[in-house]
N, C-alpha and C positions, 0 to 999 in steps of 0.2 A: 504494500500500500504506500504509494508515493507521498512524500511530504513537500511542503514549500521549501524547506531548507535544502532538500536534495535538488530541487529544480533551480535553486539560486546559483548552483555551481556552473551553469551554462551561460554563454554569451556569444552572439546576441540571442534574444528570445522573441519569437513570433507567436502571438496568441490568435488562434483562428476560431471564429464562431461558425456555426453551420450555415449553409446556404439559406437565403431568405430568413435572416436572423430575426428572432422575436425579442420581446422585452427581456426575458430571462437570459437568453444567450448574450445579449449586449451587456446586461448588468453584470453577469458573472465574468465575462471577458474583461469588462472595465475594472472589476475588482482585482483581478490578477494583474492587469496592466498597472494599476495604482500601486499595488504592493511591490512589484519588481522595479517600478520607476523610483519609488522611495528607497529602494536598495541600491540605487545608482546603476541599474542595468540599462543596456541599450535594448529597448523593448518597443514593439509596435502591435497594434490591435487591428486585425483584418477580417474580411469575409470574402467569399468568392461565389461562383455560380453564374446562372444566366441573368438573374434579376438584381437590380439595385434597390436599396431601401427607399420606399416611397410612402409607406403607410403613415397616416397623419400622426398617430400617437407616437410612433417611433422616431419620425423626423423631429417632432416636438421634444421628445426625450433627449435626443442627441444635442439639440439646441439648448434646452434648459440647463442640462448638466454638463455641457461642453465636453462630450465624450469623443475622443480622437480616433474614431474607427474609420478605416479606409477600405476601398474595394481593391482586390488584387486579382488580376487576370490569371487564369490557369496557365501554368508554365511547366516546362520540362526540366529546367535547371534546379538543382537542389538548393533549398534554403539553408544558409549556414546556421550553425549553433543548434538551438532547440525550437521545435514547433510543438505548441500545446493546443490540442483541439479541446474546446470548452463547450459544454452542453451538447456534445456529439462525440462520436468515436471514429478515429482515423480509418478511412477506407469504407465507412458505412455509406448507405445510399443517399443520405441527406447532406453530405458534405463533399466538396470537391477535394480530391486527393492531391495535395501539394507535395511534391518530393521534398524530403528534408534529411539532413544528416542524422538527427536524433528526434524521436517523437515521444510525447507524453499525452495522456488523455485524462480529462476531468469531466465527469458526466453523471447524470442521475437517472438515466434510462436503463432498460434491461441490457445486460451484457450481450453485445453482439460481436465485438472484435476481441479476440483472446490472445493475439500474438504480440501485443505491445506491453513490454515489461513494466514500464513506468506508467501506471494507471491508477486512478482513484474513481471507482464507479460505485455509487450508492443508490440503487433504484428505489429504496424506501422513501427517499426524500421527495418533497413536493416541488422543489426547484433546485436548479444548479446554483443559484445565488446562495441558497442555504448551505450547500456543500462548500462553496468558497468561503463563506462566513465561518463555517465550522473549522476549516483548515487554518483560517486566520487565528482562531482561538487556540488551536493546537500549537501554532507557531508563536503565541504570545503577542500577536499583533492586534492592537485595539483599533476599532473603526471609529475614529474621532471626527472624520470629515463628514459633515452633513450631506455634502454632494454625493459621496460614495454611499452613505447610508440610505439616501433617497433612491439611488439606483438599485441597490440590493432589495430594498423594500418593494419597489415597483416590479422587479423581476419575480419575486414571490407572489405578489398581487396578481400579475398577469398569468402566471402558470398554475394558479390554484383557483381560477374563476372568482376573482375578487376576494380571495382569502376564505371562500366558503367551503373549499375542499381540502383543508389542511387536516392531516391526521398524524403526522410524525412529530414527536416532541421537539426535535431539533428545529423544525419549521416554526413551531409555536414559540420556542425560545427566541429565535431571531426576530419574529414578528413583535414580541414583547420588549425586546432589549435594544433593537437598532434605533438610532437617532436619525430622524428624517425630517424633511421640510413638508409639512402638511399642506401648505398652499400649493406647492409644486405638484404633489400627488393629486390634489383636487383638480388642478388644471389638466393633468394627464388623463384623469378619469373622464373628463368632459370631452375629450377628443378620441374616445376609445373606438367608436363605430363610424363607419362610412355609409353613404347612401347605398352602395353596392351590398354591404353586409346587412343593411336593413332589408333589402330585397331578398337576400339569401334566407334570412329568418322567416320572412313571410311565406316564401315558397316551401320551406321545410315544414312549417306548421300545416300547410295544406296537404302534405304527403305523409302524414303520420300513419303508423300502423297500430291499431288498437285491439287488444285482447279482452273480450267482454267477460271471459271466465275469471280471469285474475285481475282485471281492471288495471292493466299496464299499457303503456304506449312506447313505441320505438320510432325514432326519427333519425335519418341520415341526412346530413347537410352537405353542401358543397364545401371545399376547403375554405377555412376562415380562421380568424383569431380564436384561441381557446375561450376567451371571455364570452364570445357570442354563444357558444354551446351552453354556458351557464345561464345566460339570459333567456335562451329558448326554453331550457328545462325549468327555470323558475316560472315562466309563463304557463308552460304545459301543465305543471302540477296543480295549477289553480282551477283546472277544468273539473267539474263536479264528479264525472265518472272515472277519472284517472287517479289512482292511489300511488302509483309509482311509474317512473319513466326513465328511459335511457336516450340521450341525445349524443350522437357521435359523428365524427367525420374522418376522412382519410388524410393522412399526412405522408411525407416521404418515407418515413421509417415505420409507420404503423397506423394505429387508430386511437384517437383521443376520445374519451368518454366523459360525459357529465350525467350524474345520476341524482334523482330526487325521489323522496317518498314522504307521504303524509299519513302512513299507516303505522299504528303502534306495533303490529306484528312484523312488519317489513322494514328493516333498517337499511338505509341507503348504503352505508359502509359495508354491511354484510352482502348486499346484493352485488355491488361492484367487485368485491373480493371473489365472489363465486363466478361471476362472468369472466373475469380475467385470470382465474387460477390456471397455472401451468403455461400461460402464454403472455403474461404481463404482470401488472401489479395495480392495486387500487386501494382506496381507503377514504376516510373522511368522518362524517358525523352521522347521526341516526336519520337526519332529514336531507342532508346534502353530502355528496361524495363525488370523487372523480377517479379516473383510472386511465391506463394506457395499455394497448395490446401491441406487442412487437410483431411487425409484418412477417419477418422470417419465421418466427415460431408459429404464427397462425397458418402460414402457407404450408409449413411442414406437416401440421396436424390436421388441417382442414383444407386440403388442396382444391376441392371441388365445391365447397360450400360458400354460397354468397353470404356476405357479412350480415345483411338484414335477416336472413334465415337463421344464421348462427345466433344473433342477439335474441331473437324471439324464442329459439329453442332453449338457450341457456336460461333465460328468464323463466320459462315455463318449468324447466327442471328445478329451478330454485324453489318455486312454489310447491311443486310436487314433493320435494325432499326437505321440507321445512316443518318443524314441530315447535309449538309454543307451549310452555308450561308455566302456570301461575302457582307458585309454591304455597301461597296462602290457602289454596283450596284443600291442601293436605290429602289429596286423593290419588297420588301417583301410584300406579300399579307396580309392585315390586316382585311379582311372581316370577319374572324372568331375570331377576337380578341376584347376584351372589353376595354373601356377607364377607366383609373385610374388617380388619382391625387397624387402627392408625398406629404407625410406628412412632418412636421417640425421635424427632428430627430437630435439627437446629434451625432457628428462624431469627430474624431481626425484629426489634421493636423500638418504637420511638414514642416518648411522652411529649406531645406537641407543645405543652406549656414550657418545656425546656428551651424552646426555640422562639416562640412569640407569645405575647400576653393573652390571658383569657379574653374572649370576645373578639379576637382578631379573625376576620374572614380570610381564608387562605385557599390556594389552589394546589392540589397534590398532582404532580405530573410524572408519568412513567410512560413506557412504550405502549401501554394499553390506553393512553389518553389522559384526560384531565378529570379530576374529582374536586368539586368545590364543597367546602364545609366551613364551619366556624369552630374555633378552639373553645371547647366547653368544659374541659377538665374531666369529662366522663368517658372519653374515648382515647385509645392508643392507635398508633399507626403500625401495622404489621408489614414487614418486608420479607418477601419470599426469596427462594434460592436463585431466581432468574431476574430479580429486580422488580417483580410485581408487588404492588402495594394495595392494601385494603384497610378499612377502619374496623375496629372491634371495640365493644364496650369494655371499660376498665375491669368490671367485675368478672366478665367472661374470660378476659385475658389472664387475670390472676388465678382463676380456678383451673385453667387448662394449660398453663405454662410455668416453668421454673426458670427464674433468671440465673444466668451464669456470668462469670467474669469475661471481660474482653469485648472488643468491638466486633460486630457482625461484618463479615467480609463476603463480597460477591465474587464469583469466578471471574478470572481475567477474560477479556475479549468481548464483554457485553457491549452492545451498541450504545446504550444510554443508561446513566445512573439517575435514579429518581430525585426530584427536587421538591421543595415546598416554597411557594411564593406568597408573600404578604400582599393581599389585594388592596390594602389601604395605601401603602407607599411603594409597592413594586419591588421591594427587596427580596432577594432569592437566597435560599440556603440549600446546600446539598444534604439530603436526608442521611446519607451514610456517615456524615460527620457527627451525627447525634444518635446513631443506631447502636443499641446494646444487643447482647445475645441472650437467647432463651431456648429452652428445650421443652417440647410439648410433653405433657403428662396426662394421666387419666386414661381410662379404658374406653375409648370412643369407638363405637361400632357403626358401620355404614353398610347399606346395600348399594351395589354399584354394577353397572354394565357398560360395555364398550358401545359407543354410538355408531349407528349405521347411516344416520342422516343428520342434517344440520338441526341443532336445537337451540332455542332461546329460553332462558329461565328468568322469570321475574321474581326476585326474592320476596319472601313474606313481609320482611320488615322494611323493604324499600323498593316498591314496584316502579319507582322512577329510574332505578338502575337495572341493567340487564346483564345476564351472564350468557356468553356465547360459546357453544360447543360445536365442533366440527367432527366429521366421521373419524373414528380412531380415538377421540377423547373419551372420558368416562363421565357418565351421569351418576351422581351420588345423592343419597338421602340418608339422614341420620336415623338409625334404628329406633332410638328413643324419642325422636322429634320429627315426625313426618312432614312438617312444614319447613324443615331445614333442607332445602334442595339446592345443589350446587354442581358445578362442572369442574373437573380436574383435567388439565392437559395430559395427553398420553405419555409425554416424556417425564412428567412429574408423578404420575400415579404410582408407579412401582417404587419410587423413592419414599412416598408418603404412606402407603398402605400395603398390608400383606393379608393373604387369605386366612380366615379363621373366625370362628364364632365362639359361642360359650358365654 
């Protein structure tokens, strides 16, 4: 995994955005340009391809933020020093392959090119701007320039349908922490769509495909800015008969999706994850989500299937293979479940009043997303072996766990360590800095079975929260408390439970 310090060793440095660059490509490229320029490097920011930048919001972005990007004609002569492709991968279909002495790649799409040793590709991120910001943090480089902060914020904004399709905690951190010019962002928002794109939206709405059995709609649009997909799906979900929808279009390297849902049983982030599984990635929130399907992977697995037929088929499969459980009903059938006993395992715990005062509204952030709560002195924060976090009442914690000496440590290599944010003043603390160790105690018995379909569980004590289980995970219910229904990931189940009754 390449670092900025490794790339600093080269001179000169050429940073190349993909052909027909969008706001995220320009912003992330400008971020790298600024970093290397401040390091005293001979650096330039370029793009190539058949078309020049003409879109209104992008020309305004270049003008407002004085971004020094230039067009480079395709050439046969090798570029000296280092070429870094940003928001794209060297040799992929959406970027002109410029010959170079040495190549590096920084991107947030699915891995397509595997023969470039110096690469940093993180498909889970919503924008390449986030990846560049993350690399800045790792290098100890603070983004103090409002000009650069505005560019990176706008890159994230444009690649996540106006921040409505953010699901990775790193994207959330950058959104919350970056300093930007709100007036310039407002100006850029007001030039986001052209008359041509307004026409694209109108024609797309006329050609929607509607499924009356499951009340969903699918729309394919002409190539357009990702933000337009979000606007179309926002409009579509307001139709009375439509409870969920997918709006998508074809891009050089694949298909961009915008997903919406207004049904309690159907979460947009679950739906897009199901549609893109194995051929892309996706995520977001329960009502708004986004995703991307890699063209190469799609054509390998579905060489003869039209994309509209694929979208409809996958959505119908999602509804056919989805079960919703309301734990408060207490009527889960356990006849096909086996009995297990919980092992004594090490966990982490945090008493939040050790971090912020009583009454402080806070956000708990992990790879699973955000949880908002208020520090009340009656709840502890539990930290699992993979960085997952959840709240538990103090009395239950003390009855089921034994505190031990030392700090709780997570395995190396985890993508994200959980944080707690003070919603009053925006201050952030790493939870692991306050996490003690404990060992579970007590003879807890559960009934459990391996899932064969997607399951959503609404806990009895908090139906506003949802537990999501996929095939291979385990659905569990406490033997002595039938309203305590939960899901355990398949990788964790054997670590936490063993067969046994009595």
